[in-house]
C-alpha positions as CSV (number, residue, x, y, z in Angstrom):
1,X,87.2,123.0,106.1
2,X,89.9,121.0,107.8
3,X,91.8,122.7,110.6
4,X,94.4,121.5,113.2
5,X,96.1,123.4,116.1
6,X,99.1,122.2,118.1
7,X,98.3,118.7,116.9
8,X,100.6,116.0,118.4
9,X,100.7,112.3,118.6
10,X,103.1,110.4,120.9
11,X,103.9,106.7,120.7
12,X,101.9,105.0,123.5
13,X,103.9,103.5,126.4
14,X,107.0,105.7,126.2
15,X,106.1,108.3,128.8
16,X,109.7,108.5,130.2
17,X,111.1,109.5,126.8
18,X,108.2,110.4,124.5
19,X,108.6,109.9,120.8
20,X,106.5,112.2,118.6
21,X,105.1,110.8,115.4
22,X,103.3,114.1,114.9
23,X,104.5,117.3,116.7
24,X,102.6,120.6,116.9
25,X,101.1,120.4,113.4
26,X,98.9,123.4,112.4
27,X,97.3,123.4,109.0
28,X,94.1,124.8,107.4
29,X,92.5,123.4,104.2
30,X,89.5,125.3,102.9
31,X,86.5,123.4,101.6
32,X,86.8,122.1,98.0
33,X,90.5,121.7,98.1
34,X,92.7,118.8,97.0
35,X,95.6,118.4,99.4
36,X,98.7,116.1,99.1
37,X,100.6,115.1,102.2
38,X,104.2,114.2,101.2
39,X,107.5,113.5,102.9
40,X,110.2,110.9,103.4
41,X,109.3,107.3,104.5
42,X,108.4,107.1,108.2
43,X,107.8,110.8,108.6
44,X,104.3,110.4,110.0
45,X,102.2,110.9,106.9
46,X,99.8,107.9,107.4
47,X,99.6,108.7,111.2
48,X,98.6,112.3,110.3
49,X,95.9,111.1,107.9
50,X,94.5,108.7,110.5
51,X,94.3,111.5,113.1
52,X,92.5,113.8,110.6
53,X,90.0,111.1,109.7
54,X,89.4,110.1,113.3
55,X,90.8,106.6,113.0
56,X,93.1,107.3,115.9
57,X,92.9,110.1,118.5
58,X,95.5,112.8,118.9
59,X,97.7,112.9,122.0
60,X,97.2,116.6,122.3
61,X,95.9,119.5,120.2
62,X,92.7,119.5,118.1
63,X,91.4,118.6,114.7
64,X,88.2,120.2,113.4
65,X,86.3,119.2,110.3
66,X,83.9,122.0,109.5
67,X,84.1,122.9,113.1
68,X,83.4,119.3,114.4
69,X,85.7,116.9,116.1
70,X,86.2,113.8,113.9
71,X,85.1,111.5,116.7
72,X,81.9,113.4,117.2
73,X,81.3,113.6,113.5
74,X,81.9,109.8,113.0
75,X,79.4,109.0,115.8
76,X,76.7,111.3,114.4
77,X,77.4,111.1,110.7
78,X,79.6,108.1,109.9
79,X,79.2,108.6,106.1
80,X,80.6,112.2,106.3
81,X,84.1,110.9,106.5
82,X,85.6,108.6,103.9
83,X,88.9,106.8,104.6
84,X,90.7,104.6,102.1
85,X,93.8,102.6,103.3
86,X,96.6,101.7,100.9
87,X,95.1,98.3,100.3
88,X,91.4,97.9,100.2
89,X,89.5,94.7,101.0
90,X,86.8,93.1,98.9
91,X,85.0,89.8,98.5
92,X,86.9,89.0,95.3
93,X,84.5,86.2,94.3
94,X,81.8,88.8,93.5
95,X,81.4,91.1,90.6
96,X,81.9,94.9,90.7
97,X,78.2,95.4,90.3
98,X,77.4,93.1,93.3
99,X,80.0,94.8,95.5
100,X,78.6,98.3,94.7
101,X,75.0,97.2,95.2
102,X,75.8,95.8,98.6
103,X,77.8,98.9,99.5
104,X,74.9,101.1,98.5
105,X,72.3,99.1,100.4
106,X,74.5,99.2,103.6
107,X,75.1,102.9,103.3
108,X,71.9,104.5,102.0
109,X,68.7,102.9,103.2
110,X,66.2,105.7,103.1
111,X,66.0,106.3,99.4
112,X,63.8,104.9,96.7
113,X,64.9,102.2,94.3
114,X,64.9,104.7,91.5
115,X,67.1,107.1,93.4
116,X,69.5,104.3,94.3
117,X,69.9,103.3,90.7
118,X,70.4,106.9,89.6
119,X,73.0,107.5,92.3
120,X,74.8,104.3,91.6
121,X,74.9,105.1,87.8
122,X,76.3,108.6,88.6
123,X,79.1,107.2,90.9
124,X,80.0,104.5,88.4
125,X,80.2,107.0,85.6
126,X,82.3,109.3,87.8
127,X,84.8,106.6,88.7
128,X,85.0,105.2,85.1
129,X,83.9,101.7,86.1
130,X,81.3,101.4,83.3
131,X,83.1,98.8,81.4
132,X,83.9,96.4,84.3
133,X,80.6,96.2,86.1
134,X,80.0,92.5,85.4
135,X,83.6,91.6,85.9
136,X,84.9,89.6,88.9
137,X,86.8,91.7,91.4
138,X,89.6,89.1,91.3
139,X,90.3,89.9,87.7
140,X,90.6,93.7,88.1
141,X,93.9,95.6,87.7
142,X,95.4,97.7,90.5
143,X,94.1,100.9,89.1
144,X,90.6,99.4,88.7
145,X,90.7,98.2,92.3
146,X,91.5,101.7,93.5
147,X,88.6,103.1,91.5
148,X,86.3,100.5,93.0
149,X,87.4,101.4,96.5
150,X,86.8,105.1,95.7
151,X,83.4,104.3,94.3
152,X,82.4,102.5,97.5
153,X,83.3,105.5,99.6
154,X,81.7,108.0,97.2
155,X,78.4,106.1,97.4
156,X,78.1,107.5,100.9
157,X,78.8,111.0,99.5
158,X,81.4,112.0,102.2
159,X,82.2,115.6,102.7
160,X,85.8,114.6,103.7
161,X,87.8,112.0,101.8
162,X,91.1,110.8,103.1
163,X,93.2,108.6,100.9
164,X,96.4,106.7,102.0
165,X,98.9,105.8,99.3
166,X,96.1,105.5,96.7
167,X,98.5,106.0,93.8
168,X,101.1,103.5,95.0
169,X,101.9,100.9,92.4
170,X,100.2,102.7,89.5
171,X,101.9,103.3,86.2
172,X,102.7,107.0,85.5
173,X,99.8,107.5,83.2
174,X,97.3,106.0,85.6
175,X,98.8,108.0,88.5
176,X,98.5,111.3,86.5
177,X,95.0,110.4,85.4
178,X,93.9,109.6,89.0
179,X,95.4,112.8,90.5
180,X,93.7,115.0,87.9
181,X,90.5,113.2,88.5
182,X,90.7,113.8,92.3
183,X,91.5,117.5,91.8
184,X,88.4,117.9,89.5
185,X,86.3,116.0,92.0
186,X,87.3,118.3,94.9
187,X,86.5,121.4,92.8
188,X,83.2,120.2,91.4
189,X,81.8,118.7,94.6
190,X,83.2,121.0,97.2
191,X,84.7,118.0,99.1
192,X,87.9,118.2,101.1
193,X,90.2,115.5,99.7
194,X,93.5,114.7,101.3
195,X,95.9,112.1,99.8
196,X,99.1,110.7,101.2
197,X,101.5,110.0,98.4
198,X,105.2,109.3,97.6
199,X,104.7,110.4,94.0
200,X,105.7,114.0,93.4
201,X,105.4,114.3,89.6
202,X,101.8,115.5,89.8
203,X,101.8,117.7,92.9
204,X,101.1,120.7,90.6
205,X,97.4,119.6,90.3
206,X,96.9,119.9,94.0
207,X,95.6,123.0,95.7
208,X,97.7,122.5,98.9
209,X,100.8,120.4,99.7
210,X,101.9,119.5,103.2
211,X,105.5,118.4,103.6
212,X,106.3,116.4,106.8
213,X,109.6,115.3,108.2
214,X,110.0,113.6,111.6
215,X,106.4,114.4,112.4
216,X,106.8,118.2,111.9
217,X,105.2,120.3,109.2
218,X,108.0,121.8,107.1
219,X,105.7,123.4,104.6
220,X,101.9,123.8,104.0
221,X,100.7,125.8,101.1
222,X,100.2,125.9,97.3
223,X,102.6,123.7,95.4
224,X,103.9,126.5,93.2
225,X,105.4,128.2,96.3
226,X,107.2,125.2,97.6
227,X,110.4,125.4,95.7
228,X,110.8,129.2,96.4
229,X,110.1,128.6,100.1
230,X,113.0,126.2,100.4
231,X,115.2,127.9,97.8
232,X,115.5,124.8,95.7
233,X,115.2,124.1,92.0
234,X,113.7,120.6,92.2
235,X,111.4,118.8,94.6
236,X,113.9,115.9,94.9
237,X,116.4,118.4,96.5
238,X,113.9,119.3,99.2
239,X,113.7,115.6,100.2
240,X,117.5,115.3,100.2
241,X,117.9,118.2,102.6
242,X,114.7,117.7,104.6
243,X,116.6,117.0,107.8
244,X,118.2,120.4,107.7
245,X,114.9,122.4,107.6
246,X,113.1,123.5,110.7
247,X,109.3,123.4,111.2
248,X,107.2,126.0,109.4
249,X,106.3,129.2,111.3
250,X,102.6,128.8,112.1
251,X,102.3,131.6,114.6
252,X,99.9,133.6,112.4
253,X,97.7,130.5,111.9
254,X,97.8,129.6,115.6
255,X,96.5,133.1,116.4
256,X,93.5,132.8,114.1
257,X,90.2,131.7,115.7
258,X,88.9,128.3,114.8
259,X,86.0,128.1,112.5
260,X,82.6,127.6,114.2
261,X,80.7,124.4,113.6
262,X,78.6,124.4,110.4
263,X,75.7,122.0,109.6
264,X,76.9,118.8,107.9
265,X,74.9,117.5,104.9
266,X,75.2,113.7,105.2
267,X,72.9,110.8,104.9
268,X,72.3,108.3,107.7
269,X,73.4,104.7,107.2
270,X,70.7,102.1,106.5
271,X,68.8,100.7,109.5
272,X,70.1,97.7,111.3
273,X,67.2,95.6,109.9
274,X,68.1,96.7,106.3
275,X,71.7,96.0,106.9
276,X,71.0,92.6,108.4
277,X,68.9,91.6,105.3
278,X,71.6,92.9,102.9
279,X,74.3,91.0,104.7
280,X,72.3,87.9,104.8
281,X,71.8,87.9,101.1
282,X,75.5,88.6,100.5
283,X,76.4,85.7,102.9
284,X,74.2,83.2,101.0
285,X,75.7,84.4,97.7
286,X,79.3,84.1,99.0
287,X,78.6,80.7,100.4
288,X,77.3,79.5,97.1
289,X,80.3,81.0,95.3
290,X,82.8,79.4,97.7
291,X,82.7,75.8,96.3
292,X,85.6,74.8,98.5
293,X,83.7,75.6,101.6
294,X,80.6,73.8,100.4
295,X,82.6,70.7,99.6
296,X,84.4,70.8,102.9
297,X,81.1,71.1,104.8
298,X,79.6,68.2,102.8
299,X,82.7,66.0,103.4
300,X,82.6,66.7,107.1
301,X,78.9,66.1,107.5
302,X,79.2,62.7,105.8
303,X,82.6,61.4,107.0
304,X,82.2,62.3,110.7
305,X,79.0,60.2,111.3
306,X,80.6,57.4,109.3
307,X,83.7,57.6,111.5
308,X,81.5,57.1,114.6
309,X,79.5,54.3,113.0
310,X,82.7,52.3,112.2
311,X,82.9,51.4,115.9
312,X,79.5,49.8,115.9
313,X,78.6,48.9,112.3
314,X,76.6,45.8,113.5
315,X,74.8,47.8,116.1
316,X,75.5,47.8,119.8
317,X,75.9,44.4,121.4
318,X,72.9,43.1,123.3
319,X,73.3,42.3,127.0
320,X,72.1,38.9,127.9
321,X,69.3,39.2,130.5
322,X,69.5,37.4,133.9
323,X,67.5,34.3,134.2
324,X,64.1,34.7,136.0
325,X,64.0,31.1,137.4
326,X,65.6,30.4,140.7
327,X,69.1,29.1,140.4
328,X,69.9,26.1,142.7
329,X,73.5,26.1,141.7
330,X,75.2,28.9,143.4
331,X,78.3,28.8,141.2
332,X,76.2,29.0,138.0
333,X,74.2,31.9,139.5
334,X,77.4,33.9,140.3
335,X,78.8,33.2,136.9
336,X,75.6,34.4,135.2
337,X,75.6,37.6,137.2
338,X,79.3,38.2,136.5
339,X,78.7,37.8,132.8
340,X,75.8,40.2,132.9
341,X,77.8,42.8,134.7
342,X,80.7,42.4,132.3
343,X,78.5,42.8,129.2
344,X,76.7,45.8,130.8
345,X,80.0,47.5,131.5
346,X,81.3,46.9,128.0
347,X,78.1,48.2,126.3
348,X,77.9,51.3,128.6
349,X,81.6,52.0,127.9
350,X,81.0,51.8,124.2
351,X,77.9,54.0,124.4
352,X,79.8,56.6,126.5
353,X,82.8,56.5,124.2
354,X,80.7,56.9,121.1
355,X,78.8,59.8,122.7
356,X,82.1,61.5,123.6
357,X,83.5,60.9,120.1
358,X,80.4,62.5,118.6
359,X,80.7,65.6,120.8
360,X,84.4,66.0,120.0
361,X,83.8,65.7,116.2
362,X,80.9,68.1,116.3
363,X,83.0,70.6,118.4
364,X,85.6,70.5,115.7
365,X,83.0,71.1,113.0
366,X,81.6,74.0,115.0
367,X,85.0,75.5,115.4
368,X,85.5,75.3,111.7
369,X,82.2,77.1,111.1
370,X,83.0,80.0,113.4
371,X,86.8,80.4,112.8
372,X,86.5,80.8,109.0
373,X,83.8,83.4,109.4
374,X,85.8,85.5,111.8
375,X,89.1,85.3,110.1
376,X,88.2,85.7,106.4
377,X,86.3,89.0,106.7
378,X,88.3,91.0,109.2
379,X,89.5,93.7,106.8
380,X,86.1,93.9,105.0
381,X,84.4,94.3,108.4
382,X,86.8,97.1,109.4
383,X,86.0,99.0,106.2
384,X,82.2,98.6,106.6
385,X,82.2,99.5,110.3
386,X,83.9,102.8,109.3
387,X,80.9,103.4,107.0
388,X,78.3,103.0,109.7
389,X,77.7,99.2,109.7
390,X,75.7,98.1,112.7
391,X,77.8,95.5,114.7
392,X,74.7,93.7,115.9
393,X,73.4,93.3,112.3
394,X,76.8,91.8,111.2
395,X,77.0,89.5,114.3
396,X,73.4,88.2,113.8
397,X,74.2,87.4,110.2
398,X,77.2,85.2,111.2
399,X,75.3,83.7,114.1
400,X,72.5,82.8,111.7
401,X,74.8,81.0,109.4
402,X,76.6,79.1,112.1
403,X,73.2,78.2,113.7
404,X,72.0,76.8,110.4
405,X,75.1,74.7,109.9
406,X,75.0,73.5,113.5
407,X,71.4,72.4,113.1
408,X,72.1,70.4,110.0
409,X,75.4,68.9,111.3
410,X,73.9,67.8,114.6
411,X,70.7,66.4,113.0
412,X,72.8,64.3,110.5
413,X,75.1,63.0,113.2
414,X,72.3,62.1,115.6
415,X,70.1,60.5,113.0
416,X,72.8,58.5,111.3
417,X,74.3,57.1,114.5
418,X,70.8,56.3,115.8
419,X,69.8,54.4,112.7
420,X,73.1,52.6,112.0
421,X,74.2,51.8,115.5
422,X,70.8,51.4,117.2
423,X,71.9,54.1,119.7
424,X,69.8,53.9,122.9
425,X,67.9,56.8,124.4
426,X,65.7,59.5,123.1
427,X,66.6,61.1,119.7
428,X,65.5,64.6,120.8
429,X,67.8,64.5,123.8
430,X,70.8,63.3,121.8
431,X,70.2,65.9,119.1
432,X,70.0,68.7,121.7
433,X,73.3,67.7,123.3
434,X,75.1,67.4,119.9
435,X,73.6,70.7,118.7
436,X,74.9,72.5,121.8
437,X,78.3,70.9,121.3
438,X,78.4,72.2,117.7
């Protein structure tokens, strides 16, 4: 059951003149209900959903999911709450089967292989993805992408499922099909499903409808009572005159006691070690699939050492040693010493310049290694952290990849320059310095 009392959210930083995105919202959704949150654009629907799911905390009031605060529930049972933003993130280079296998391994670690296969087959059948399992995610339609996002969340078997604009962009048939499917899922599984939507053609399949305007709840109840409540003949008319309606009277609901906490049936996410292994396998697969990145790394590892070697293709110049016999001619002796100092200075300057050049180039390579890994997966990481991904497991996966690249890049740079240019000094010391720079 989902309950809220005097729920409000104020825009941060506007203490002098607070702006309410949600104001004194009080609702109650029994278990096994399918609820739609509707209202004009900018009325607070997505904010309301994020508060219910624990993505952002409320400014005041309370939210209870089966008697538990969302933040507490997410900390103890992260798989109990499923949240889908309007646009889900995937590694589009992989197939549907690979994406679901990874999602299952990250979410459910303490089940046998047989149980994993059975559960995966059940979710795939439930979401209607049977025919696209071996298809690349990049080739899926909008409706199929939404079903895939749903399947990933359902693998964790959440008791509460919050969906933001899931039907946006779908054709009328796909929208109707998805709304009916969600209604059936709520009834059959006993889950609380809440969807934010702008589409009103299929509200009749919902058990509850919440109408928001300017952060206030204008109506909360069965959809067949909505028109009579506002005295209108069409839902479109309610939208047109939404600004003239006041908030719904919730005094009776406010006076009712909140439900006590009930035990939550939810699996624990996989262990950090299992997640690290799963992420490592996925990382290697993604690296192999990303031919552009592989070619870029290959070009950098070959061209940068060549760029350094260009400045000393014939090796470093030798410094003429001072004569050991006693010079009787003072002028010749001074000239020889001056030549020695000049050549020594030139060679040392060249060695220092080449060393600095290597460090700069490898620093650029190292920055390329890390920056791509951080930037390209931000949305995927956010999704997986909500589902209980261990941050250390993810971080170690990325560190391992960058570490491997750095070892290879530093070894190639140090070895190539040492052989081609006859670079002085110990190879091990040079490799260590270059590795640390990378």
